[in-house]
LUMBA-472845 format. One record per residue (C-alpha): x, y, z. Coordinates in Angstrom, 3 decimals, always signed. Example, Ala and Ser with C-alpha at 12.3 -4.5 7.8 and 13.67 -1.06 7.14 Angstrom:
2
{east->+12.300, north->-4.500, up->+7.800}
{east->+13.670, north->-1.060, up->+7.140}
***
This chain:
268
{east->+0.000, north->+0.000, up->+0.000}
{east->+1.105, north->+3.533, up->-0.686}
{east->+0.993, north->+6.295, up->+1.939}
{east->-2.001, north->+7.691, up->+0.035}
{east->-3.818, north->+4.348, up->+0.387}
{east->-3.242, north->+4.381, up->+4.132}
{east->-4.418, north->+7.986, up->+4.374}
{east->-7.560, north->+6.977, up->+2.473}
{east->-8.288, north->+4.324, up->+5.114}
{east->-7.763, north->+6.811, up->+7.941}
{east->-10.006, north->+9.358, up->+6.227}
{east->-12.834, north->+6.896, up->+5.594}
{east->-12.782, north->+5.781, up->+9.224}
{east->-12.666, north->+9.316, up->+10.623}
{east->-15.442, north->+10.684, up->+8.422}
{east->-17.917, north->+7.838, up->+8.832}
{east->-17.376, north->+6.613, up->+12.380}
{east->-14.995, north->+8.996, up->+14.147}
{east->-12.372, north->+6.255, up->+14.381}
{east->-8.731, north->+7.165, up->+14.942}
{east->-6.554, north->+5.161, up->+12.549}
{east->-2.826, north->+5.826, up->+12.357}
{east->-1.857, north->+5.720, up->+8.652}
{east->+1.677, north->+4.773, up->+9.682}
{east->+0.495, north->+1.412, up->+11.071}
{east->+0.739, north->-0.394, up->+7.764}
{east->+0.798, north->-3.888, up->+9.265}
{east->-2.436, north->-3.321, up->+11.211}
{east->-4.229, north->-1.935, up->+8.162}
{east->-3.062, north->-4.827, up->+5.983}
{east->-4.039, north->-7.374, up->+8.619}
{east->-7.565, north->-5.946, up->+8.929}
{east->-8.241, north->-5.225, up->+5.256}
{east->-6.582, north->-8.232, up->+3.589}
{east->-9.556, north->-10.531, up->+4.371}
{east->-11.987, north->-7.836, up->+3.181}
{east->-10.211, north->-7.508, up->-0.178}
{east->-10.242, north->-11.288, up->-0.673}
{east->-13.882, north->-11.595, up->+0.378}
{east->-14.926, north->-8.869, up->-2.067}
{east->-12.978, north->-10.412, up->-4.960}
{east->-10.138, north->-7.893, up->-5.219}
{east->-6.547, north->-8.868, up->-5.931}
{east->-5.134, north->-6.413, up->-3.412}
{east->-6.039, north->-3.866, up->-0.758}
{east->-5.173, north->-0.938, up->-3.079}
{east->-7.671, north->-2.346, up->-5.610}
{east->-10.327, north->-2.449, up->-2.884}
{east->-9.590, north->+1.114, up->-1.824}
{east->-9.599, north->+2.373, up->-5.399}
{east->-13.060, north->+0.881, up->-5.934}
{east->-14.346, north->+2.405, up->-2.713}
{east->-12.804, north->+5.786, up->-3.496}
{east->-13.170, north->+6.173, up->-7.254}
{east->-16.520, north->+4.464, up->-7.689}
{east->-17.974, north->+6.057, up->-4.603}
{east->-19.091, north->+2.579, up->-3.510}
{east->-20.586, north->+3.138, up->-0.056}
{east->-20.910, north->-0.580, up->+0.673}
{east->-17.184, north->-1.089, up->+0.118}
{east->-16.337, north->+2.064, up->+2.061}
{east->-18.314, north->+0.796, up->+5.047}
{east->-16.706, north->-2.644, up->+4.720}
{east->-13.337, north->-0.907, up->+5.196}
{east->-14.570, north->+1.127, up->+8.177}
{east->-16.196, north->-1.852, up->+9.877}
{east->-13.053, north->-3.935, up->+9.492}
{east->-10.963, north->-1.183, up->+11.107}
{east->-13.362, north->-0.610, up->+14.012}
{east->-12.424, north->-2.076, up->+17.442}
{east->-13.466, north->-5.705, up->+17.766}
{east->-11.765, north->-6.924, up->+20.963}
{east->-14.249, north->-8.521, up->+23.345}
{east->-14.641, north->-11.481, up->+25.654}
{east->-16.912, north->-13.081, up->+28.204}
{east->-17.026, north->-11.494, up->+31.664}
{east->-14.397, north->-8.805, up->+31.177}
{east->-13.788, north->-7.164, up->+34.573}
{east->-16.265, north->-9.634, up->+36.131}
{east->-16.338, north->-8.126, up->+39.615}
{east->-17.081, north->-4.662, up->+38.256}
{east->-19.797, north->-5.904, up->+35.890}
{east->-21.493, north->-8.005, up->+38.557}
{east->-21.314, north->-5.066, up->+40.951}
{east->-22.969, north->-2.596, up->+38.599}
{east->-25.688, north->-5.027, up->+37.546}
{east->-26.465, north->-5.915, up->+41.145}
{east->-26.430, north->-2.273, up->+42.251}
{east->-28.381, north->-1.002, up->+39.255}
{east->-31.056, north->-3.651, up->+39.598}
{east->-31.477, north->-3.182, up->+43.323}
{east->-31.750, north->+0.564, up->+42.836}
{east->-33.699, north->+0.765, up->+39.588}
{east->-36.105, north->-2.112, up->+40.252}
{east->-37.181, north->-0.295, up->+43.413}
{east->-37.595, north->+3.008, up->+41.568}
{east->-39.400, north->+1.532, up->+38.553}
{east->-41.956, north->-0.396, up->+40.644}
{east->-42.626, north->-3.081, up->+38.047}
{east->-41.790, north->-1.149, up->+34.875}
{east->-39.454, north->-2.685, up->+32.290}
{east->-35.727, north->-2.150, up->+32.838}
{east->-33.806, north->-1.532, up->+29.612}
{east->-30.133, north->-2.451, up->+29.125}
{east->-28.055, north->-1.630, up->+26.047}
{east->-24.596, north->-2.961, up->+25.190}
{east->-23.154, north->-0.662, up->+22.516}
{east->-20.329, north->-1.878, up->+20.269}
{east->-21.106, north->-5.459, up->+21.281}
{east->-18.602, north->-7.051, up->+18.889}
{east->-19.128, north->-10.799, up->+18.698}
{east->-21.756, north->-10.717, up->+21.432}
{east->-19.787, north->-11.971, up->+24.426}
{east->-20.536, north->-8.947, up->+26.590}
{east->-24.305, north->-8.924, up->+26.067}
{east->-24.468, north->-12.665, up->+26.659}
{east->-22.438, north->-12.210, up->+29.844}
{east->-25.068, north->-9.733, up->+31.044}
{east->-27.844, north->-12.127, up->+30.005}
{east->-26.238, north->-14.917, up->+32.049}
{east->-25.991, north->-12.715, up->+35.135}
{east->-29.601, north->-11.620, up->+34.774}
{east->-30.741, north->-15.198, up->+34.239}
{east->-29.034, north->-16.131, up->+37.490}
{east->-29.704, north->-13.069, up->+39.645}
{east->-32.585, north->-10.920, up->+38.381}
{east->-35.341, north->-10.531, up->+40.981}
{east->-38.590, north->-12.320, up->+40.232}
{east->-41.213, north->-10.199, up->+38.538}
{east->-38.765, north->-7.764, up->+36.911}
{east->-39.164, north->-7.393, up->+33.129}
{east->-35.892, north->-6.885, up->+31.293}
{east->-35.303, north->-5.550, up->+27.778}
{east->-31.804, north->-6.376, up->+26.501}
{east->-30.467, north->-4.582, up->+23.418}
{east->-27.123, north->-4.935, up->+21.653}
{east->-25.617, north->-3.030, up->+18.753}
{east->-22.473, north->-2.800, up->+16.694}
{east->-21.179, north->-0.890, up->+13.693}
{east->-20.374, north->-4.136, up->+11.868}
{east->-23.086, north->-6.279, up->+10.288}
{east->-20.682, north->-9.230, up->+10.181}
{east->-20.031, north->-9.066, up->+13.907}
{east->-23.748, north->-8.749, up->+14.586}
{east->-24.358, north->-11.847, up->+12.483}
{east->-21.880, north->-13.792, up->+14.603}
{east->-23.376, north->-12.434, up->+17.818}
{east->-26.899, north->-13.433, up->+16.791}
{east->-25.748, north->-16.969, up->+16.066}
{east->-24.366, north->-17.359, up->+19.593}
{east->-21.773, north->-19.861, up->+18.323}
{east->-18.292, north->-19.730, up->+19.875}
{east->-15.110, north->-21.745, up->+19.566}
{east->-13.303, north->-23.536, up->+22.370}
{east->-10.769, north->-20.685, up->+22.413}
{east->-13.483, north->-18.035, up->+22.730}
{east->-15.318, north->-19.678, up->+25.635}
{east->-12.038, north->-20.214, up->+27.487}
{east->-11.483, north->-16.450, up->+27.577}
{east->-13.207, north->-15.395, up->+30.789}
{east->-16.107, north->-17.853, up->+30.897}
{east->-16.205, north->-19.940, up->+34.114}
{east->-16.755, north->-23.664, up->+33.590}
{east->-19.956, north->-23.658, up->+35.660}
{east->-21.496, north->-21.042, up->+33.372}
{east->-20.355, north->-22.876, up->+30.260}
{east->-22.222, north->-25.960, up->+31.498}
{east->-25.314, north->-24.002, up->+32.560}
{east->-25.746, north->-21.634, up->+29.631}
{east->-24.251, north->-23.375, up->+26.564}
{east->-24.869, north->-26.435, up->+24.432}
{east->-22.068, north->-28.401, up->+22.739}
{east->-22.273, north->-28.477, up->+18.950}
{east->-19.493, north->-30.420, up->+17.239}
{east->-16.317, north->-28.459, up->+18.064}
{east->-18.212, north->-25.317, up->+19.100}
{east->-20.457, north->-24.093, up->+21.901}
{east->-23.842, north->-22.433, up->+21.359}
{east->-25.504, north->-20.000, up->+23.770}
{east->-28.728, north->-21.461, up->+25.138}
{east->-31.806, north->-20.450, up->+23.169}
{east->-33.457, north->-18.859, up->+26.216}
{east->-30.572, north->-16.355, up->+26.392}
{east->-30.439, north->-15.697, up->+22.662}
{east->-34.136, north->-14.901, up->+22.727}
{east->-33.583, north->-12.269, up->+25.422}
{east->-31.533, north->-10.002, up->+23.128}
{east->-32.621, north->-7.607, up->+20.370}
{east->-29.933, north->-6.667, up->+17.849}
{east->-29.411, north->-3.533, up->+15.793}
{east->-26.696, north->-1.937, up->+13.686}
{east->-25.862, north->+1.452, up->+15.237}
{east->-23.323, north->+4.145, up->+14.449}
{east->-22.747, north->+5.912, up->+17.769}
{east->-22.087, north->+9.209, up->+15.982}
{east->-25.649, north->+9.318, up->+14.681}
{east->-28.861, north->+10.341, up->+16.427}
{east->-29.620, north->+7.635, up->+18.994}
{east->-33.067, north->+8.868, up->+19.992}
{east->-34.902, north->+6.227, up->+17.881}
{east->-33.498, north->+3.631, up->+20.300}
{east->-35.455, north->+5.117, up->+23.203}
{east->-34.187, north->+5.501, up->+26.776}
{east->-32.085, north->+3.002, up->+28.731}
{east->-31.552, north->+2.401, up->+32.435}
{east->-28.112, north->+0.863, up->+31.975}
{east->-25.727, north->+1.409, up->+29.038}
{east->-22.430, north->-0.406, up->+28.491}
{east->-19.979, north->+1.203, up->+26.056}
{east->-16.619, north->-0.189, up->+27.053}
{east->-13.236, north->+0.165, up->+25.363}
{east->-14.711, north->+2.065, up->+22.429}
{east->-14.055, north->+5.746, up->+23.092}
{east->-10.299, north->+5.301, up->+23.298}
{east->-10.213, north->+4.370, up->+19.626}
{east->-12.016, north->+7.535, up->+18.546}
{east->-10.939, north->+11.027, up->+17.618}
{east->-11.439, north->+13.555, up->+20.415}
{east->-14.307, north->+15.333, up->+18.648}
{east->-16.048, north->+12.005, up->+18.069}
{east->-15.627, north->+10.967, up->+21.725}
{east->-17.294, north->+14.169, up->+22.865}
{east->-20.165, north->+13.646, up->+20.455}
{east->-20.670, north->+9.998, up->+21.405}
{east->-20.657, north->+10.778, up->+25.126}
{east->-23.307, north->+13.423, up->+24.553}
{east->-25.386, north->+10.975, up->+22.520}
{east->-25.129, north->+8.304, up->+25.223}
{east->-26.146, north->+10.715, up->+27.955}
{east->-29.237, north->+11.669, up->+26.007}
{east->-30.524, north->+8.095, up->+25.889}
{east->-29.984, north->+7.446, up->+29.599}
{east->-33.002, north->+7.647, up->+31.874}
{east->-32.647, north->+10.464, up->+34.458}
{east->-31.298, north->+7.995, up->+37.045}
{east->-29.617, north->+5.597, up->+34.611}
{east->-26.092, north->+4.178, up->+34.684}
{east->-23.364, north->+4.435, up->+32.047}
{east->-20.479, north->+1.938, up->+32.126}
{east->-17.295, north->+2.780, up->+30.207}
{east->-13.973, north->+0.997, up->+30.001}
{east->-11.435, north->+1.725, up->+32.719}
{east->-9.162, north->+3.375, up->+30.157}
{east->-11.908, north->+5.429, up->+28.514}
{east->-12.155, north->+9.157, up->+29.056}
{east->-15.587, north->+10.391, up->+30.130}
{east->-15.156, north->+14.118, up->+29.600}
{east->-16.612, north->+16.004, up->+32.553}
{east->-18.695, north->+13.091, up->+33.825}
{east->-17.778, north->+11.979, up->+37.340}
{east->-17.522, north->+8.297, up->+38.202}
{east->-19.400, north->+6.943, up->+41.188}
{east->-17.257, north->+6.994, up->+44.349}
{east->-14.963, north->+3.983, up->+44.438}
{east->-16.337, north->+2.675, up->+41.138}
{east->-14.102, north->+3.818, up->+38.258}
{east->-15.730, north->+3.689, up->+34.858}
{east->-19.281, north->+3.669, up->+36.252}
{east->-21.269, north->+6.882, up->+35.890}
{east->-24.724, north->+8.034, up->+36.896}
{east->-26.926, north->+10.245, up->+34.732}
{east->-27.078, north->+13.846, up->+35.934}
{east->-30.508, north->+15.002, up->+34.794}
{east->-30.128, north->+18.557, up->+36.024}
{east->-26.845, north->+19.171, up->+34.220}
{east->-28.122, north->+17.548, up->+31.015}
{east->-31.333, north->+19.572, up->+31.034}
{east->-29.349, north->+22.739, up->+31.543}
***
């Protein structure tokens, strides 16, 4: 790839999704886009980029952006923190809602491990009589397709998934493991670009958006944080990655990365 090719990748990612891509990281770009070029029938990455750029092919442009977007995920990342926030949020919000549906959204869900981790916890711990609406989204249609299937390899389930939960919540299928149907049926899936207007999604009591903001340009991070705040209920919780910047939001005392909606400040 030429320097211009790499700059094209960085520009596509910045313009469409606010992603920060270093055009000097040639190996990373080649590693991510090589499979895309082969899948789309191109002989090389430059041929793919030329088609996306010169033809104005939006489908190919988005294929490039989706491939470059963060995809790292796993079951029960930071398990103590996740279990803490779910337990605290449900104790608090279930009391406040008095029987109303509690809505949870996992943004940038990748291959689905994080939303299924939440579904497992809720299956095990949610108080009786509480109605739960679980939503998951990602920028990539291909990752959403994998997440919907609920099929994971031996390597994937070994990353963070305790054996007792593997036995309880999965079924063996040849050399893979499939999330139990009761959990798959709990989740609604949607392709979402976090830079866009999120209001059609409605309001959520608990939003997870972990390890996403750090891969964005500063202007995009500010915009996404504002968008996420707008879809939180007035007493909702926002969970970011430990390394993510949250602008002027203040974490809950002793709970880094966990934030509470501030209705008064937002309304102002």
